[in-house]
C-alpha positions as CSV (number, residue, x, y, z in Angstrom):
1,M,-6.9,-58.3,-18.8
2,I,-7.9,-54.8,-18.3
3,A,-11.2,-56.0,-17.9
4,L,-10.6,-58.9,-15.5
5,R,-8.6,-56.3,-13.4
6,R,-11.5,-53.9,-13.2
7,R,-13.9,-56.8,-12.3
8,A,-11.3,-58.0,-9.3
9,A,-11.6,-54.2,-8.2
10,T,-15.2,-54.8,-8.1
11,I,-14.7,-57.4,-5.5
12,V,-13.1,-55.4,-3.1
13,G,-15.8,-52.7,-3.9
14,S,-18.6,-55.0,-3.4
15,G,-17.3,-55.9,0.1
16,A,-17.2,-52.3,1.2
17,L,-20.4,-51.5,-0.2
18,V,-21.9,-54.6,1.9
19,V,-20.3,-53.4,5.1
20,L,-21.6,-49.8,4.4
21,L,-25.1,-51.2,3.8
22,A,-25.5,-53.5,6.6
23,G,-27.5,-51.1,8.8
24,C,-29.6,-49.9,6.2
25,G,-32.3,-52.3,5.5
26,D,-32.4,-55.9,3.9
27,L,-30.0,-57.0,1.4
28,P,-30.4,-59.5,-1.4
29,A,-30.5,-63.3,-0.3
30,P,-26.7,-64.4,-1.0
31,L,-25.8,-66.1,-3.9
32,T,-24.9,-69.2,-2.4
33,Q,-28.6,-69.7,-1.6
34,G,-30.4,-71.6,-4.4
35,P,-31.8,-74.7,-5.7
36,A,-31.0,-78.1,-3.7
37,G,-27.5,-79.2,-4.3
38,A,-26.5,-76.1,-6.2
39,A,-26.5,-72.3,-6.0
40,P,-26.6,-69.4,-8.7
41,V,-22.8,-68.8,-7.8
42,D,-22.2,-72.3,-9.0
43,G,-24.1,-71.4,-12.2
44,L,-21.7,-68.4,-12.8
45,A,-18.7,-70.5,-11.9
46,R,-19.8,-73.1,-14.7
47,V,-20.6,-70.3,-17.2
48,V,-17.0,-69.2,-16.6
49,D,-15.5,-72.6,-17.2
50,L,-17.7,-73.2,-20.3
51,A,-16.7,-69.9,-22.0
52,A,-13.1,-70.7,-21.2
53,E,-13.4,-74.0,-22.8
54,R,-14.9,-72.5,-25.9
55,T,-12.2,-70.1,-26.3
56,V,-9.6,-72.5,-26.0
57,L,-11.6,-74.8,-28.5
58,S,-11.2,-71.6,-30.9
59,D,-7.6,-72.4,-31.3
60,R,-8.8,-75.7,-33.3
61,V,-11.2,-73.7,-35.3
62,A,-8.5,-71.2,-36.4
63,A,-6.3,-74.2,-37.5
64,A,-9.2,-75.4,-39.6
65,K,-9.9,-72.2,-41.1
66,A,-6.2,-71.9,-41.5
67,E,-6.1,-75.0,-43.5
68,S,-9.2,-74.3,-45.5
69,G,-8.6,-70.4,-46.0
70,G,-12.0,-70.1,-45.2
71,P,-13.3,-66.7,-43.3
72,V,-13.5,-66.3,-39.9
73,T,-16.9,-65.1,-39.4
74,D,-19.8,-67.4,-41.0
75,P,-22.8,-65.4,-40.7
76,A,-25.4,-68.2,-41.6
77,R,-23.6,-70.5,-38.9
78,E,-23.9,-67.8,-36.7
79,K,-27.6,-67.4,-36.8
80,V,-28.0,-71.2,-36.7
81,V,-26.0,-71.2,-33.3
82,L,-28.2,-68.1,-32.2
83,D,-31.6,-69.5,-33.3
84,D,-30.7,-72.8,-31.6
85,A,-30.0,-70.8,-28.4
86,R,-33.0,-69.1,-28.1
87,A,-35.1,-72.5,-28.7
88,D,-33.0,-74.4,-26.2
89,A,-33.3,-71.8,-23.7
90,A,-37.2,-71.2,-24.3
91,R,-37.5,-75.2,-23.8
92,D,-35.3,-75.2,-20.6
93,G,-36.8,-71.9,-18.9
94,V,-34.0,-69.8,-19.5
95,D,-34.8,-66.1,-21.0
96,P,-34.1,-66.7,-24.9
97,E,-32.9,-63.1,-25.5
98,W,-30.5,-63.5,-22.5
99,A,-28.8,-66.7,-23.9
100,A,-28.6,-65.2,-27.4
101,R,-26.6,-62.4,-26.0
102,V,-24.5,-64.7,-24.2
103,F,-24.0,-67.0,-27.2
104,A,-23.2,-64.0,-29.4
105,D,-20.6,-63.1,-26.8
106,Q,-19.3,-66.5,-27.1
107,I,-19.1,-66.2,-30.9
108,A,-17.4,-62.8,-30.6
109,A,-14.7,-63.9,-28.1
110,S,-14.0,-67.0,-30.7
111,T,-13.8,-64.8,-33.5
112,Q,-11.3,-62.4,-31.5
113,V,-9.1,-65.6,-30.9
114,Q,-9.1,-66.9,-34.2
115,N,-8.2,-63.7,-35.6
116,E,-5.5,-63.0,-33.4
117,L,-4.1,-66.8,-34.2
118,L,-4.3,-66.6,-37.8
119,R,-2.5,-63.0,-37.8
120,R,0.1,-64.6,-35.7
121,W,0.4,-67.5,-37.6
122,A,0.5,-65.3,-40.7
123,D,3.8,-63.4,-39.3
124,R,5.2,-66.8,-38.2
125,P,4.2,-69.6,-40.3
126,D,6.7,-72.1,-38.4
127,T,4.1,-71.9,-35.1
128,R,1.2,-72.7,-37.2
129,P,-0.2,-75.7,-35.7
130,A,-1.1,-79.1,-37.6
131,P,-4.3,-78.7,-39.4
132,A,-7.6,-79.5,-37.8
133,D,-11.1,-80.7,-38.9
134,L,-13.8,-78.2,-38.5
135,A,-16.3,-81.1,-38.6
136,A,-14.7,-82.9,-35.5
137,V,-14.6,-79.6,-33.3
138,R,-18.4,-78.8,-34.2
139,P,-19.7,-81.5,-31.9
140,E,-17.5,-80.2,-29.2
141,L,-18.8,-76.8,-29.8
142,D,-22.5,-78.3,-29.6
143,R,-21.7,-80.0,-26.4
144,V,-20.3,-76.9,-24.6
145,G,-23.6,-75.0,-25.9
146,D,-25.9,-77.5,-24.3
147,E,-24.0,-77.3,-21.3
148,L,-23.9,-73.4,-21.4
149,I,-27.8,-73.6,-21.4
150,A,-27.9,-75.5,-18.2
151,A,-25.3,-73.4,-16.4
152,L,-27.4,-70.3,-17.4
153,K,-30.6,-71.8,-16.1
154,L,-28.7,-72.3,-12.7
155,A,-27.1,-68.8,-12.8
156,T,-30.6,-67.3,-13.7
157,P,-31.2,-66.0,-10.2
158,A,-27.7,-64.7,-9.8
159,R,-28.2,-62.4,-13.0
160,T,-29.5,-59.2,-11.3
161,H,-28.1,-60.0,-8.1
162,D,-25.9,-57.0,-6.9
163,D,-23.2,-59.5,-6.3
164,C,-23.3,-61.1,-9.7
165,P,-20.5,-58.7,-11.0
166,S,-18.1,-59.5,-8.3
167,A,-19.2,-63.5,-8.0
168,L,-18.5,-63.6,-12.0
169,A,-15.1,-61.7,-11.4
170,Q,-13.9,-64.0,-8.9
171,A,-14.6,-67.2,-11.1
172,A,-13.3,-65.5,-14.2
173,V,-9.9,-64.4,-12.3
174,A,-9.4,-67.9,-11.0
175,T,-10.6,-69.9,-14.3
176,A,-8.4,-67.3,-16.3
177,E,-5.2,-67.8,-14.6
178,P,-3.5,-70.7,-16.9
179,L,-4.6,-68.9,-19.8
180,D,-2.5,-66.8,-22.0
181,D,-3.5,-63.2,-22.8
182,V,-5.2,-64.1,-25.8
183,H,-7.6,-66.3,-24.2
184,R,-7.8,-64.3,-21.2
185,A,-9.0,-61.2,-23.4
186,A,-11.4,-63.5,-25.2
187,L,-12.8,-64.9,-22.0
188,G,-13.6,-61.2,-20.8
189,R,-15.4,-60.6,-24.0
190,A,-17.2,-63.9,-23.7
191,L,-18.5,-62.8,-20.0
192,M,-20.1,-59.3,-21.0
193,S,-23.8,-60.5,-21.0
194,I,-23.8,-62.4,-18.1
195,C,-24.8,-60.0,-15.1
196,G,-27.2,-57.2,-15.5
C-alpha cells in the first residue's frame, strides 16, 4: 500500500516535471504513441492486470499447499518458470533478462500471498478455504505467463520512458482498488522490475 501511495505521488510529481521542462528541449514521445492498435501504456496496463490476476490465483496455490503440507517455495519449479520466461521472451523479441526479473517478481509476490494466507489460516483454521488442486491451477498460471510475455512486448517501449513510473502507478492504483491489503502489497511487489 505504501509503495502504491509513493507511486501515486509520482504521478503528481511527473506532471509538475513535464510543465517545468516544457520549454527546455524535446520531451520523449508520449506513451500513447506506439504500434497500430495499441500503445506502450496499454502494455503497462495489461502487465498490471495480469500481475493482479496472478496474485489472486496465489490463493488457490496456497489452499493446495495448505492441504498437501507442501512448502511454499519450490526452487526447481521456479527455475523452470524463469527458464521458460527467458525462452519465450527471446522468441517473441522481449529482453529475456528483463522478462526473467519480472517473472521472479511474480513468484516473489505469490510467495508473499501464500505465506500470509497460510499464517492466517494457521491462526484461524475456520477461515481456511476448501482444498484446491495445484495441477488445476498450473494451466491458469501458464496462461497468465504467456499473456504476460505478450504484454511485456507491447510495454517494451515504455520501460525506459520518463513517464513509465507514473503510468504504471496509475494502472496499479486503478487495478488495486478492489483488492485487499494482502493482494495490494503483492501487486506492488510484482511490479518492481517493470520500469527502469
